[in-house]
C-alpha positions as CSV (number, residue, x, y, z in Angstrom):
1,M,78.6,5.0,-17.8
2,K,78.5,1.6,-19.5
3,D,77.2,1.6,-23.1
4,Q,75.0,-1.4,-23.1
5,H,72.0,0.1,-24.9
6,I,70.4,-2.2,-27.4
7,N,67.7,-1.3,-29.9
8,R,64.1,-2.5,-29.8
9,R,64.4,-5.0,-32.6
10,D,67.4,-6.7,-30.9
11,F,65.6,-6.8,-27.6
12,L,62.5,-8.3,-29.1
13,N,64.6,-11.2,-30.2
14,I,65.6,-11.8,-26.5
15,V,62.6,-10.9,-24.4
16,G,59.0,-11.9,-24.9
17,I,55.8,-12.3,-22.8
18,T,53.5,-15.0,-23.9
19,A,50.4,-13.6,-22.3
20,A,49.3,-10.0,-23.0
21,T,49.4,-7.6,-20.1
22,T,46.8,-5.0,-19.6
23,T,47.5,-1.5,-21.0
24,A,45.6,0.2,-18.3
25,A,47.6,3.0,-16.7
26,L,48.5,2.9,-13.0
27,Y,46.4,6.0,-12.5
28,G,43.2,4.1,-13.3
29,C,42.1,2.8,-16.7
30,A,43.0,6.1,-18.4
31,P,44.6,5.8,-21.8
32,K,48.1,7.1,-22.4
33,D,47.0,10.4,-23.9
34,Q,44.8,11.2,-20.8
35,K,46.9,13.8,-18.9
36,S,46.7,14.4,-15.2
37,S,44.4,17.2,-14.4
38,G,45.7,20.4,-12.8
39,S,48.0,23.2,-14.0
40,K,51.1,21.7,-12.6
41,A,51.1,19.2,-15.4
42,S,52.7,21.8,-17.7
43,S,55.2,23.2,-15.2
44,P,58.9,22.2,-15.3
45,V,59.8,19.0,-13.5
46,P,62.5,19.8,-10.9
47,T,65.8,17.9,-11.3
48,D,67.4,18.8,-7.9
49,Q,64.6,19.0,-5.3
50,M,63.8,15.3,-4.7
51,T,63.1,14.5,-1.0
52,Y,65.4,11.8,0.4
53,R,65.2,9.7,3.5
54,S,68.0,8.2,5.6
55,F,68.1,6.4,8.9
56,P,70.9,5.5,11.3
57,S,70.0,1.8,11.0
58,L,70.5,1.9,7.2
59,G,74.0,3.4,7.4
60,E,74.8,5.9,4.7
61,D,71.8,5.0,2.5
62,K,70.1,8.1,1.2
63,V,66.9,6.9,-0.6
64,S,64.6,9.0,-2.8
65,L,61.1,9.2,-1.3
66,L,59.7,8.2,-4.7
67,G,60.6,4.6,-5.5
68,Y,60.2,3.1,-8.9
69,G,58.1,-0.1,-8.8
70,C,59.1,-2.2,-11.8
71,M,55.9,-4.4,-12.0
72,R,54.2,-2.4,-14.7
73,W,56.8,-1.8,-17.4
74,P,55.3,-0.6,-20.7
75,T,54.6,-3.2,-23.4
76,I,54.1,-3.3,-27.1
77,P,52.2,-5.9,-29.2
78,S,54.2,-8.9,-30.2
79,P,54.9,-9.2,-34.0
80,D,53.2,-12.6,-34.0
81,G,50.1,-11.2,-32.5
82,K,50.4,-13.5,-29.4
83,G,50.5,-11.2,-26.5
84,D,52.8,-8.3,-25.7
85,L,56.5,-7.7,-25.3
86,I,58.3,-5.4,-22.9
87,D,59.1,-2.1,-24.7
88,Q,62.8,-1.9,-23.7
89,D,63.3,1.5,-25.3
90,A,60.5,2.9,-23.2
91,V,61.8,1.3,-20.1
92,N,65.3,2.8,-20.8
93,E,63.7,6.2,-21.3
94,L,61.7,6.0,-18.1
95,V,64.7,4.9,-16.0
96,D,67.0,7.5,-17.5
97,Y,64.4,10.3,-16.8
98,A,63.8,9.0,-13.2
99,I,67.5,9.0,-12.4
100,A,68.1,12.4,-13.9
101,H,65.3,13.8,-11.7
102,G,66.5,12.3,-8.4
103,V,64.8,8.8,-8.2
104,N,67.4,6.3,-7.0
105,Y,65.3,3.3,-5.7
106,F,64.2,0.6,-8.1
107,D,62.0,-2.4,-6.9
108,T,61.5,-5.5,-9.0
109,S,60.9,-9.3,-8.6
110,P,61.5,-12.5,-10.6
111,V,57.7,-12.8,-11.2
112,Y,56.9,-9.2,-12.3
113,V,55.7,-8.7,-15.9
114,Q,55.3,-12.4,-16.5
115,G,58.8,-13.0,-15.3
116,W,60.6,-10.5,-17.5
117,S,60.9,-7.4,-15.2
118,E,64.3,-8.3,-13.8
119,K,65.9,-8.6,-17.2
120,A,64.4,-5.4,-18.5
121,T,65.3,-3.5,-15.3
122,G,68.8,-4.9,-15.4
123,I,69.3,-3.8,-19.0
124,A,68.1,-0.2,-18.3
125,L,70.0,0.2,-15.0
126,S,73.3,-1.3,-16.1
127,R,73.7,1.7,-18.4
128,H,74.2,3.8,-15.2
129,P,76.9,3.7,-12.6
130,R,76.1,1.0,-10.0
131,E,76.5,3.4,-7.1
132,S,74.0,5.8,-8.5
133,Y,70.9,3.7,-7.5
134,Y,69.6,1.3,-5.0
135,L,68.3,-2.1,-6.3
136,A,65.6,-4.2,-4.6
137,T,64.3,-7.6,-5.7
138,K,62.7,-10.5,-4.0
139,L,62.7,-14.2,-3.2
140,S,59.4,-15.0,-4.9
141,N,59.3,-18.8,-4.3
142,F,55.5,-19.0,-4.1
143,S,54.9,-22.5,-5.4
144,N,58.2,-24.3,-5.2
145,Y,59.7,-24.0,-1.7
146,T,62.7,-26.3,-2.2
147,R,66.1,-25.1,-1.3
148,E,67.4,-25.9,-4.8
149,N,64.7,-23.8,-6.5
150,S,65.0,-20.9,-4.0
151,L,68.8,-20.8,-4.5
152,A,68.4,-20.9,-8.2
153,M,65.9,-18.0,-8.1
154,Y,68.2,-16.0,-5.9
155,R,71.2,-16.5,-8.1
156,R,69.3,-15.8,-11.3
157,S,68.3,-12.4,-10.0
158,F,72.0,-11.4,-9.9
159,S,72.4,-12.5,-13.5
160,E,69.2,-10.8,-14.8
161,L,70.0,-7.6,-12.9
162,Q,73.6,-7.6,-14.0
163,T,74.9,-6.9,-10.5
164,D,77.1,-8.5,-7.9
165,Y,75.2,-7.2,-4.9
166,L,71.6,-6.3,-4.0
167,D,70.9,-3.3,-1.9
168,Y,67.5,-4.4,-0.6
169,Y,66.3,-8.0,-0.7
170,L,62.8,-9.1,0.3
171,L,61.0,-12.2,1.3
172,H,58.1,-11.8,-1.0
173,S,54.4,-11.5,0.0
174,I,54.6,-12.8,3.6
175,G,51.2,-13.9,5.0
176,G,49.8,-15.9,2.2
177,G,49.0,-19.6,2.1
178,E,48.7,-21.1,5.6
179,G,50.3,-18.2,7.4
180,M,53.3,-19.1,9.6
181,K,53.4,-22.7,8.2
182,T,53.9,-21.3,4.7
183,F,56.5,-18.8,6.0
184,N,58.5,-21.6,7.6
185,D,58.2,-23.8,4.5
186,R,59.4,-21.1,2.2
187,Y,62.3,-19.7,4.3
188,V,63.1,-21.5,7.5
189,D,62.8,-25.3,7.1
190,N,64.7,-25.2,3.8
191,G,67.5,-23.3,5.3
192,M,67.0,-20.2,3.2
193,M,66.9,-17.8,6.2
194,D,70.3,-19.0,7.4
195,F,71.7,-18.7,3.9
196,L,70.3,-15.1,3.4
197,M,71.7,-14.1,6.8
198,K,75.2,-15.3,5.6
199,E,74.7,-13.5,2.3
200,R,74.0,-10.3,4.2
201,E,77.1,-10.8,6.3
202,A,79.1,-11.3,3.1
203,G,77.8,-8.0,1.6
204,R,76.0,-9.6,-1.4
205,I,72.7,-8.5,0.3
206,R,73.0,-5.1,2.0
207,R,69.6,-4.9,3.6
208,L,67.2,-7.8,4.3
209,G,63.4,-7.4,4.8
210,W,60.0,-8.6,3.7
211,S,56.8,-7.5,2.0
212,F,53.5,-8.3,3.6
213,H,50.0,-9.3,2.5
214,G,48.1,-11.2,5.1
215,S,46.5,-11.3,8.5
216,S,47.6,-9.3,11.6
217,D,48.6,-12.4,13.5
218,V,51.1,-13.5,10.8
219,F,52.5,-9.9,10.7
220,D,53.0,-9.9,14.4
221,E,54.7,-13.3,14.5
222,V,57.1,-12.5,11.7
223,L,57.8,-9.1,13.1
224,A,58.6,-10.8,16.5
225,L,61.4,-12.5,14.7
226,H,63.2,-9.2,14.5
227,D,65.4,-10.1,17.5
228,K,66.6,-13.2,15.7
229,Y,66.9,-12.0,12.1
230,H,67.2,-8.2,12.5
231,W,64.8,-7.0,9.8
232,D,66.4,-3.9,8.1
233,F,63.0,-2.8,6.7
234,V,59.5,-4.0,6.0
235,Q,57.3,-3.3,3.0
236,I,53.6,-2.7,3.7
237,Q,50.5,-1.6,1.9
238,M,49.5,1.8,3.0
239,N,47.2,4.5,1.6
240,Y,44.6,6.9,3.0
241,V,41.7,4.4,2.5
242,D,43.5,1.4,3.9
243,W,44.9,3.4,6.8
244,R,41.7,2.7,8.8
245,H,39.3,1.0,6.4
246,A,41.2,-2.0,5.0
247,T,39.0,-4.7,3.5
248,G,39.3,-8.4,2.9
249,R,42.6,-9.9,4.2
250,N,44.4,-6.6,4.3
251,V,45.3,-5.1,7.7
252,N,44.8,-1.4,8.4
253,G,47.9,0.5,7.4
254,E,47.8,2.5,10.7
255,Y,48.3,-0.7,12.7
256,L,51.1,-2.0,10.5
257,Y,53.0,1.3,10.5
258,Q,52.6,1.8,14.3
259,E,54.0,-1.7,15.0
260,L,57.1,-0.9,12.8
261,E,57.4,2.4,14.6
262,K,57.6,0.7,18.0
263,R,60.7,-1.1,16.8
264,N,62.1,1.8,14.7
265,I,62.0,-0.3,11.5
266,P,61.9,1.7,8.3
267,A,58.8,1.2,6.2
268,I,58.6,0.9,2.4
269,I,55.2,1.7,1.1
270,M,53.4,-0.2,-1.7
271,E,50.0,0.5,-3.2
272,P,49.9,4.2,-2.3
273,L,47.2,4.6,-5.0
274,L,45.3,1.4,-4.1
275,G,45.9,-0.1,-7.5
276,G,45.2,3.2,-9.2
277,R,41.8,3.7,-7.6
278,L,42.9,6.8,-5.7
279,S,43.7,8.6,-8.9
280,N,40.7,7.5,-10.8
281,V,38.1,8.6,-8.2
282,P,34.4,9.4,-8.7
283,Q,33.8,12.9,-10.1
284,H,32.5,14.5,-6.9
285,I,35.5,13.2,-4.9
286,M,37.8,14.6,-7.6
287,M,36.2,18.0,-7.3
288,R,36.5,17.8,-3.5
289,L,40.3,17.2,-3.8
290,K,40.8,19.8,-6.6
291,E,38.9,22.5,-4.6
292,R,41.4,22.2,-1.8
293,R,44.5,22.2,-3.9
294,P,43.5,23.2,-7.5
295,E,47.0,22.9,-9.0
296,D,47.8,19.4,-7.7
297,S,46.7,16.1,-9.3
298,V,44.3,13.8,-7.6
299,A,47.1,11.2,-7.2
300,S,49.4,13.7,-5.4
301,W,47.1,13.6,-2.4
302,A,47.7,9.8,-2.0
303,F,51.5,10.2,-2.5
304,R,51.7,13.0,0.1
305,F,49.8,10.7,2.5
306,A,52.2,7.8,1.9
307,G,55.3,10.0,2.2
308,S,54.4,12.1,5.2
309,P,55.1,9.6,8.1
310,E,58.7,10.1,9.3
311,L,59.6,6.4,9.3
312,V,58.7,5.9,5.6
313,L,61.9,5.2,3.6
314,T,60.3,5.3,0.1
315,A,56.9,5.0,-1.5
316,L,56.7,2.8,-4.6
317,S,54.8,3.6,-7.7
318,G,54.6,1.4,-10.8
319,M,54.8,4.2,-13.4
320,T,54.0,2.9,-16.9
321,Y,53.8,6.3,-18.5
322,M,56.0,9.4,-18.5
323,E,53.3,11.8,-17.4
324,H,52.8,9.7,-14.2
325,L,56.5,9.7,-13.5
326,Q,56.6,13.4,-13.9
327,D,53.6,14.1,-11.7
328,N,55.0,12.0,-8.9
329,I,58.4,13.6,-9.1
330,R,56.7,17.0,-8.7
331,T,54.9,15.7,-5.6
332,Y,58.1,14.7,-3.9
333,S,60.3,17.6,-5.2
334,P,60.1,18.5,-2.4
335,L,57.4,16.8,-0.4
336,V,54.8,19.1,1.3
337,P,53.9,17.0,4.3
338,L,50.3,16.7,5.3
339,T,49.0,18.9,8.1
340,D,46.7,17.6,10.8
341,E,43.8,19.3,8.9
342,D,44.9,17.6,5.7
343,K,44.8,14.2,7.5
344,E,41.3,14.8,8.7
345,F,40.2,15.9,5.2
346,L,41.6,12.6,3.7
347,E,39.9,10.5,6.4
348,E,36.6,12.1,5.4
349,T,37.5,11.4,1.7
350,A,38.3,7.8,2.6
351,Q,34.8,7.4,4.2
352,L,33.3,8.6,0.9
353,M,35.5,6.2,-1.2
354,I,34.5,3.1,0.7
355,K,30.9,3.6,-0.3
356,Y,31.8,2.6,-3.8
357,P,31.7,-1.2,-4.3
358,T,34.9,-1.6,-6.2
359,I,36.8,-4.9,-6.4
360,P,40.1,-4.6,-4.5
361,C,42.2,-5.4,-7.5
362,N,45.5,-3.5,-7.6
363,D,46.6,-4.7,-11.0
364,C,49.6,-6.7,-9.7
365,K,49.0,-9.4,-12.3
366,Y,50.0,-12.2,-9.9
367,C,46.9,-14.0,-11.2
368,M,48.3,-14.0,-14.7
369,P,48.6,-15.8,-17.1
370,C,45.2,-17.3,-17.0
371,P,45.2,-20.8,-18.6
372,Y,42.1,-19.8,-20.5
373,A,43.7,-16.5,-21.7
374,I,41.3,-14.3,-19.7
375,D,42.8,-10.8,-19.1
376,I,41.7,-10.9,-15.4
377,P,43.1,-7.5,-14.4
378,A,41.6,-5.7,-17.4
379,V,38.1,-7.1,-16.7
380,L,38.2,-6.1,-13.0
381,L,39.7,-2.7,-13.7
382,H,37.1,-1.9,-16.3
383,Y,34.4,-2.8,-13.8
384,N,36.0,-0.6,-11.1
385,K,36.3,2.3,-13.5
386,C,32.6,2.1,-14.4
387,V,31.7,1.9,-10.7
388,N,33.7,5.1,-10.0
389,E,32.1,6.9,-13.0
390,G,28.6,5.8,-12.2
391,N,28.3,3.6,-15.3
392,V,27.1,0.4,-13.5
393,P,23.4,0.7,-14.0
394,K,21.3,-1.0,-11.4
395,S,17.8,-0.6,-12.7
396,R,16.1,0.6,-15.9
397,T,14.5,3.2,-13.7
398,D,17.8,4.9,-13.2
399,E,17.9,8.3,-14.7
400,N,21.1,7.7,-16.7
401,Y,20.4,4.0,-17.4
402,R,20.7,4.2,-21.2
403,E,24.0,6.1,-21.1
404,A,25.5,4.0,-18.4
405,R,24.5,0.7,-20.1
406,R,26.1,1.8,-23.4
407,A,29.3,3.1,-21.6
408,F,29.8,-0.1,-19.8
409,L,29.3,-2.4,-22.8
410,V,31.2,-0.3,-25.3
411,G,34.0,0.3,-22.8
412,Y,34.2,-3.4,-22.0
413,D,34.7,-4.4,-25.6
414,R,37.3,-1.7,-26.1
415,S,39.2,-2.5,-22.9
416,V,39.2,-6.3,-23.1
417,P,39.4,-8.3,-26.4
418,K,36.3,-10.6,-26.7
419,L,38.4,-13.8,-26.5
420,R,39.8,-12.6,-23.2
421,Q,36.6,-11.5,-21.5
422,A,35.0,-13.0,-18.3
423,D,32.7,-15.4,-20.1
424,H,35.6,-17.7,-20.8
425,C,36.2,-18.4,-17.0
426,V,35.6,-22.0,-16.1
427,G,36.1,-21.6,-12.4
428,C,39.4,-23.5,-12.2
429,D,40.5,-21.4,-9.2
430,Q,44.1,-21.4,-10.3
431,C,44.2,-17.6,-10.0
432,N,42.9,-17.4,-6.4
433,E,45.9,-18.9,-4.7
434,H,48.1,-16.1,-6.2
435,C,46.0,-13.1,-5.3
436,P,47.5,-11.1,-2.5
437,Q,44.2,-9.2,-1.9
438,S,42.3,-12.5,-1.4
439,I,39.8,-11.7,-4.1
440,D,37.6,-14.7,-5.1
441,I,38.4,-14.0,-8.8
442,P,36.2,-16.7,-10.5
443,K,33.3,-15.5,-8.4
444,E,33.9,-11.9,-9.5
445,L,34.4,-12.8,-13.1
446,Q,31.2,-14.8,-13.2
447,R,29.3,-12.0,-11.5
448,I,30.6,-9.5,-14.1
449,D,29.8,-11.9,-17.0
450,Q,26.2,-12.3,-15.7
451,F,25.9,-8.5,-15.5
452,V,27.2,-8.1,-19.0
453,E,24.8,-10.7,-20.4
454,Q,21.9,-9.0,-18.6
455,L,22.8,-5.7,-20.2
456,K,23.1,-7.2,-23.6
457,Q,19.7,-9.0,-23.4
458,E,17.7,-5.9,-22.3
459,T,16.1,-3.9,-25.1
460,L,15.4,-0.3,-24.8
């Protein structure tokens, strides 16, 4: 094993993030010391029972069903008080623990964590034998489609990740912009698809695929290019709510999975927790899940759903905290597949979930940094948390109006610094073009700000 460990002070001199990232955990807006409920939280974490998936089309690859999404690495405050920095010591600890407990798939991108994820991931993984893990990253050329910029991004990934080959390489977030026109601009007309095909032939890319956020017609058209490009895998959003009840621009997971199944293309799953919303559920839904499997966490139901279909290669989770990593390892060590009865139970649960008017933010942070320093994900996630907890008072006649009003306002100030709250939005719309969920972000920020002002002005 290479000894490339550096201490936190040295790393802070190298890596910085100019804009602060939200400290909300993936499992909702829970603070770090909030443990997953259920008696399994104190049980030993298995080191040798991880479920692995392999497919003839992927050769000898044997991939852990739990994949590590590197878009939410932990951060610490910058010494100069201007934003946060990646906590490299914490990243190293999480990566070491994951590998020791059977996780071998790590997914990153040049744009994750304000552009610093690849470097942090590369530092952590380079301390382990290269053959002990599968490394995935993406061509995230969202705004600059030129061949020169795309090639530079591709080559920089190798340098940042300290590797001479990539196991899984993705065309990032297909379906945005103007659909197929944008796809052609980003990858075809500039010659990048031809280049990437040759890179795969040369072995510098082992598997080539794409991640999807868009409309069904774009999905169908890109999937139809399988005969020409031979997609090795496709990454889709899939969870037990989106399976049949996708909202906005998202396509039902059932349709996406079944289309891949027709072509026998392995699926990589993103957003199994729907941006944390399926672990931070309303109280009565939590009780419903706990009654059926008292020892399991609420989140484990979502991961079991994501991992049960046979064509799923791995399910990604952006685990910021050790307790979340441990809980997910337990869920997949080994996986207990859903029964038909379980699937019916989760469909009923999904129908209950969609009654809550949450904003479909998955905390991807593609909208960041905001030019006016608004912490967009933190604002939206606080609102969603209050919706789930019943702390969005609609009328002064509500029985719990006083308590809900105080919980929303106090929680807002604690979750989001005042200078980064929604009232600083000027409606520039810069964030909208980057949102894979097609949220009208300025509209939601203005709505939340108006709601906050209304609560502040009312006297009791």
